[in-house]
KOLKEDREN-842318 format. One record per residue (C-alpha): residue in one letter; z, y, x. Coordinates in Angstrom, 2 decimals. Example, Ala and Ser with C-alpha at 12.3 -4.5 7.8 and 13.67 -1.06 7.14 Angstrom:
2
type Z Y X
A 7.80 -4.50 12.30 $
S 7.14 -1.06 13.67 $
end
This chain:
355
type Z Y X
M -0.21 0.21 0.02 $
R -0.74 3.76 1.20 $
L 1.41 6.62 0.67 $
D -1.09 8.09 -1.89 $
E -0.45 5.41 -3.89 $
I 3.42 6.16 -3.75 $
D 4.21 7.85 -7.39 $
T 6.80 10.61 -6.50 $
P 9.72 11.64 -5.95 $
A 10.68 8.52 -3.45 $
L 12.61 7.40 -0.61 $
L 10.45 6.76 2.51 $
L 12.07 4.55 4.95 $
D 10.28 4.25 8.60 $
L 10.89 1.37 9.84 $
D 10.28 2.15 13.52 $
A 12.82 4.98 13.75 $
V 15.55 2.37 11.99 $
E 14.67 0.23 15.21 $
D 14.84 3.21 17.58 $
N 17.77 4.52 15.76 $
I 19.73 1.04 15.99 $
A 18.27 0.14 19.67 $
T 20.28 3.64 20.73 $
M 23.05 3.20 19.58 $
Q 23.57 -0.17 20.82 $
H 22.52 1.03 24.35 $
L 25.19 3.99 24.10 $
L 27.94 1.15 24.07 $
E 26.80 -1.27 25.97 $
G 29.88 -1.06 28.90 $
T 32.46 0.91 27.38 $
G 33.93 -2.50 25.73 $
V 34.04 -0.52 22.40 $
R 32.06 -2.44 19.45 $
L 30.38 -0.68 16.60 $
R 31.00 -1.47 12.86 $
P 28.60 0.27 11.26 $
H 29.34 2.29 7.75 $
F 27.51 1.11 5.24 $
K 27.69 4.31 2.92 $
T 24.09 5.25 4.51 $
P 22.17 2.78 4.03 $
K 23.47 1.09 1.23 $
C 21.07 -2.01 1.93 $
P 21.53 -5.09 3.06 $
H 18.50 -5.87 5.02 $
V 19.44 -2.35 6.81 $
A 23.15 -4.37 7.69 $
R 21.78 -7.56 8.71 $
M 19.40 -5.79 11.37 $
Q 22.69 -3.61 12.84 $
L 24.36 -7.00 12.99 $
E 21.71 -9.26 14.80 $
A 21.51 -6.03 17.11 $
G 25.11 -6.78 18.09 $
A 27.32 -4.88 15.67 $
I 30.55 -7.24 15.04 $
G 31.27 -6.40 11.04 $
I 30.37 -3.70 8.43 $
T 32.44 -0.94 7.50 $
V 32.25 0.16 3.82 $
A 34.04 2.76 1.29 $
K 34.25 1.14 -1.97 $
L 34.49 -2.96 -3.27 $
G 31.19 -2.03 -4.79 $
E 30.15 -1.86 -1.27 $
A 31.88 -5.13 -0.30 $
E 30.60 -7.30 -2.86 $
V 26.87 -6.15 -2.33 $
L 27.63 -7.30 1.44 $
A 28.94 -10.59 0.32 $
D 26.51 -11.68 -2.00 $
A 24.26 -11.30 0.55 $
G 26.21 -13.38 3.51 $
L 27.45 -10.29 5.40 $
G 30.05 -9.31 7.46 $
P 33.18 -9.49 8.55 $
L 33.79 -6.25 6.30 $
L 36.30 -3.63 6.92 $
V 36.99 -1.36 3.30 $
A 37.86 1.58 5.24 $
N 40.34 3.15 2.04 $
Q 43.45 2.05 0.06 $
V 42.47 -0.08 -2.66 $
V 44.05 0.90 -5.70 $
G 45.06 -0.33 -9.58 $
A 45.09 -4.21 -10.44 $
P 40.59 -4.13 -11.12 $
K 40.60 -3.68 -7.69 $
L 42.89 -5.90 -6.28 $
A 41.28 -8.66 -8.99 $
R 38.21 -7.98 -6.93 $
L 39.50 -7.98 -3.71 $
V 41.89 -11.33 -4.62 $
S 38.07 -12.78 -5.94 $
L 36.55 -11.96 -2.75 $
L 39.55 -13.39 -0.63 $
R 39.11 -16.29 -2.26 $
R 35.22 -16.92 -2.12 $
G 35.97 -16.50 2.07 $
V 34.94 -13.36 2.86 $
D 36.52 -11.84 6.10 $
I 37.70 -8.59 4.98 $
T 40.43 -5.93 5.54 $
V 41.41 -3.27 3.95 $
A 43.26 0.07 4.57 $
V 46.69 1.07 4.22 $
E 48.86 3.93 4.17 $
S 51.86 3.99 2.67 $
E 54.52 0.79 1.13 $
Y 53.41 1.53 -2.21 $
H 49.84 -0.11 -1.15 $
V 51.53 -2.88 1.03 $
R 53.84 -3.82 -1.84 $
E 50.80 -4.24 -4.00 $
L 48.42 -5.79 -1.66 $
A 50.77 -8.46 -1.14 $
A 52.06 -8.68 -4.78 $
A 48.16 -9.41 -5.31 $
A 47.57 -11.63 -3.07 $
R 50.45 -13.70 -3.41 $
G 49.79 -13.96 -7.09 $
G 46.07 -15.04 -6.46 $
G 47.38 -17.73 -3.59 $
V 45.37 -16.30 -0.61 $
R 46.68 -14.36 2.46 $
A 45.03 -10.52 2.93 $
A 44.48 -8.78 6.02 $
A 45.38 -4.79 6.95 $
V 44.81 -2.30 8.80 $
I 46.87 0.84 8.37 $
E 45.30 4.30 8.04 $
V 47.08 6.88 10.50 $
D 45.86 10.82 9.61 $
A 44.16 11.73 12.53 $
G 44.16 15.08 11.43 $
M 41.77 15.50 8.59 $
R 44.41 16.04 6.26 $
R 43.50 13.39 3.70 $
C 44.30 9.51 3.45 $
G 46.85 8.26 6.83 $
T 50.21 8.12 8.08 $
A 51.78 11.01 9.38 $
N 53.71 10.09 12.36 $
P 53.50 6.55 14.67 $
A 57.21 5.98 13.30 $
V 55.50 5.46 9.83 $
T 52.83 3.19 11.37 $
V 55.33 1.00 12.89 $
R 57.26 0.62 9.73 $
L 54.33 -0.28 7.89 $
A 53.30 -2.78 10.12 $
R 56.55 -4.75 10.05 $
M 56.30 -4.35 6.63 $
L 53.21 -6.17 6.40 $
M 54.52 -9.03 8.45 $
D 56.86 -9.49 6.33 $
E 55.12 -9.45 3.38 $
G 52.83 -11.88 4.54 $
I 50.09 -9.90 5.48 $
E 47.72 -10.25 8.39 $
F 48.04 -6.75 10.32 $
R 45.25 -5.95 11.86 $
G 45.40 -2.36 13.77 $
I 44.48 0.89 12.59 $
M 41.80 3.48 12.05 $
G 41.33 7.07 12.21 $
Y 39.36 9.79 10.92 $
E 38.44 13.04 12.83 $
G 36.34 14.53 9.88 $
H 37.42 17.74 10.07 $
M 35.08 18.05 13.09 $
Y 32.02 18.43 11.31 $
G 33.85 21.56 9.94 $
Q 33.72 23.29 13.77 $
P 30.36 24.78 14.18 $
E 30.98 25.37 17.50 $
A 30.73 22.66 19.98 $
A 33.01 23.22 23.08 $
A 35.89 23.90 19.92 $
R 34.57 20.75 18.22 $
E 35.31 18.77 21.17 $
R 38.53 19.82 21.77 $
L 39.47 18.65 18.03 $
I 37.88 15.22 18.10 $
R 39.98 14.43 21.43 $
E 42.82 15.87 20.04 $
A 42.18 13.85 17.04 $
L 41.95 10.54 19.40 $
D 44.86 11.78 21.03 $
V 46.72 11.23 18.10 $
V 45.62 7.99 16.88 $
R 46.10 7.36 20.99 $
Q 49.89 8.34 19.75 $
H 50.35 5.47 17.58 $
V 48.70 2.66 19.23 $
E 51.12 3.57 22.34 $
A 54.00 2.89 19.40 $
L 52.63 -0.24 18.21 $
A 52.56 -1.93 21.33 $
E 56.36 -0.66 22.34 $
A 57.47 -1.93 18.66 $
G 56.01 -5.49 20.27 $
M 53.25 -5.02 17.91 $
P 50.44 -4.12 19.89 $
P 47.08 -3.82 17.33 $
S 43.75 -5.70 17.70 $
I 41.86 -3.50 15.59 $
V 41.65 0.30 16.75 $
S 38.98 1.85 14.31 $
T 37.39 5.54 14.80 $
S 34.98 8.05 14.56 $
G 31.46 8.94 12.85 $
T 27.94 9.27 14.71 $
A 28.52 12.67 16.20 $
S 32.00 11.74 18.28 $
V 30.59 8.12 19.74 $
P 30.60 9.68 23.00 $
I 33.94 10.96 23.54 $
A 35.15 8.22 21.46 $
A 33.28 5.48 23.50 $
G 34.66 6.76 27.05 $
A 38.65 7.10 24.99 $
G 39.97 3.60 26.50 $
F 41.83 2.44 23.60 $
V 39.48 2.98 21.02 $
T 38.25 -1.08 19.87 $
E 35.56 -0.12 17.67 $
L 33.50 2.56 15.85 $
Q 32.62 3.10 12.17 $
A 29.24 4.69 12.55 $
G 27.28 5.03 10.36 $
T 25.16 8.13 10.20 $
Y 22.99 7.45 13.09 $
V 20.85 4.63 11.31 $
F 18.87 6.89 9.60 $
N 19.70 10.41 10.89 $
D 19.76 13.55 8.57 $
L 19.46 17.27 9.39 $
H 23.23 17.52 9.07 $
N 24.01 14.98 11.57 $
E 20.53 16.27 14.15 $
A 23.08 19.69 14.27 $
F 26.11 18.17 15.48 $
I 24.56 15.32 18.05 $
P 21.19 16.72 18.73 $
G 18.07 15.16 19.99 $
R 19.76 11.23 20.16 $
F 18.30 9.72 16.97 $
R 15.12 10.01 15.27 $
F 14.71 11.10 11.44 $
A 13.88 7.71 9.61 $
L 14.59 8.91 5.60 $
T 12.20 11.52 4.23 $
L 11.81 12.12 0.22 $
L 8.08 12.00 -0.89 $
T 7.36 14.70 -3.10 $
T 4.25 16.34 -5.18 $
I 3.22 19.57 -5.49 $
T 2.74 20.98 -8.80 $
S 2.09 24.30 -9.01 $
V 1.58 27.22 -6.22 $
K 2.30 30.71 -6.36 $
E 1.93 34.01 -3.78 $
R 4.77 33.24 -1.58 $
Y 6.33 30.04 -2.85 $
A 5.09 26.35 -4.10 $
V 7.12 24.05 -6.61 $
A 8.04 20.26 -6.32 $
D 8.26 17.52 -8.50 $
C 12.14 16.68 -7.17 $
G 14.97 18.22 -8.01 $
L 18.78 17.19 -7.60 $
K 18.29 14.08 -9.80 $
S 16.34 12.98 -6.94 $
L 17.36 15.07 -3.67 $
T 20.67 16.86 -2.81 $
N 21.40 20.02 -0.68 $
E 24.54 19.98 -0.43 $
F 25.10 20.61 3.88 $
G 21.82 23.15 3.44 $
A 18.16 22.85 2.35 $
P 16.08 19.94 3.02 $
V 12.83 20.43 5.06 $
S 9.31 19.07 6.67 $
P 9.28 17.02 9.23 $
D 7.05 19.70 10.99 $
G 9.87 22.49 9.95 $
R 7.35 24.63 8.21 $
L 8.70 23.88 5.06 $
R 11.49 24.00 3.27 $
A 13.28 23.41 -0.25 $
S 15.54 27.03 -0.61 $
R 16.23 25.99 -4.02 $
L 17.13 22.77 -6.41 $
S 16.85 22.87 -10.11 $
E 17.09 18.99 -11.92 $
E 13.76 18.11 -11.72 $
H 12.09 21.61 -9.53 $
A 12.21 22.40 -6.30 $
I 11.40 25.67 -5.06 $
I 9.38 25.03 -1.41 $
V 9.15 28.00 0.74 $
G 7.99 28.30 4.33 $
D 4.96 29.30 6.70 $
G 3.30 26.42 5.40 $
V 3.35 27.13 1.99 $
S -0.13 28.95 1.88 $
G -1.77 25.93 2.86 $
L -0.56 24.12 -0.31 $
R -2.51 23.04 -3.44 $
P -0.98 21.44 -6.60 $
G -1.19 17.49 -5.76 $
D -0.46 17.32 -2.14 $
R 1.85 15.16 -0.84 $
V 4.70 16.72 0.97 $
E 8.09 15.09 2.65 $
L 10.95 16.19 3.02 $
I 14.24 15.44 5.14 $
P 17.24 15.46 3.36 $
S 20.40 17.89 4.55 $
H 22.72 14.81 3.80 $
G 20.61 11.41 3.52 $
D 23.59 9.47 1.99 $
T 24.32 11.67 -1.21 $
T 20.50 11.56 -1.64 $
L 19.53 7.98 -1.28 $
N 22.95 7.39 -3.54 $
L 20.36 9.25 -6.13 $
H 17.54 6.04 -5.96 $
D 17.17 2.49 -6.23 $
V 14.46 1.33 -3.54 $
Y 13.20 2.24 -0.02 $
Y 9.47 2.22 0.28 $
V 9.73 1.10 4.02 $
R 6.97 2.03 6.20 $
R 5.49 1.69 9.23 $
G 2.89 4.75 9.83 $
G 0.81 5.56 6.83 $
E 1.37 2.28 5.55 $
V 4.32 0.61 3.33 $
V 4.98 -2.66 4.77 $
D 7.86 -3.26 1.90 $
T 10.43 -2.19 -0.43 $
W 13.93 -2.87 -0.01 $
P 16.64 -2.46 -3.26 $
I 19.62 -0.06 -2.42 $
E 21.73 -2.47 -4.01 $
A 24.75 -0.44 -3.44 $
A 23.72 2.38 -4.72 $
R 25.90 4.40 -7.04 $
R 28.63 1.10 -6.52 $
F 31.62 4.08 -6.26 $
R 34.13 1.63 -7.71 $
end
């Protein structure tokens, strides 16, 4: 199938770029002793997760049980739910996965989580495994200090839950546009995680897993000396937001193909909008940078830039999302391309699996 045969708006996935990005990340980690457990929030597609595992990833990170269920059904893992599993419906689903023999670890951050997880595991006749999330400065979830982490680790073991380690995320660094200040935030966050690692070791409970960091932090976190694995996810497709923080490392693999429906004097209109493309981190732009979607309504995009003068109704243009994760979550399929040919279609099976 040729690109001009696809109805729009449609998500294109450049397979050559995906392969290059996977290889680049694995190369970045060579010789560091740090392994990769890539986050599934970016691809949401078992085909991509399988490629990452075959390239050397030690497992897959997910945010929600729905994503874990998709991967389990595809026979992929082991899995880390980098989130707290709260409430009877979700705990029942977790127990169901454990009964199936899925190797799945969940995050806890309080005695409440430990008690609920232990009760669900006992009631289901399974053994659960957990990491403790520590607050590395993001002020979202996580234990406040090493003493709390040590106490929770003891509680996990007392309750019959396998204590596997800790995780921390320095996502607040994305709010810092200045490179040197951003690096300081990353190093400060990693130092917080290190303090929890040392406290656990002194208490006789050294963590086997120390999991941190998104794509932009990888070059620093990989050399920290105590981190065992990284949860980077965006690298596999890249997007404009990620490129601003770690430029030139990864290729843009994900684009939205859209059709020009109207051309005015200073702008054009395309058939995509907020129901097929997101703009929370800025305007999507064309690969050559000559067009950008300056405004999105539900089903229309206002296209501006010095490339508008050459557009005609019916023309196709590609746009790179500012945030690929939220854009792809609106779609059900990738049109997988090599060059100008569509070689396959891959279902985005975990799209909108937000439970």
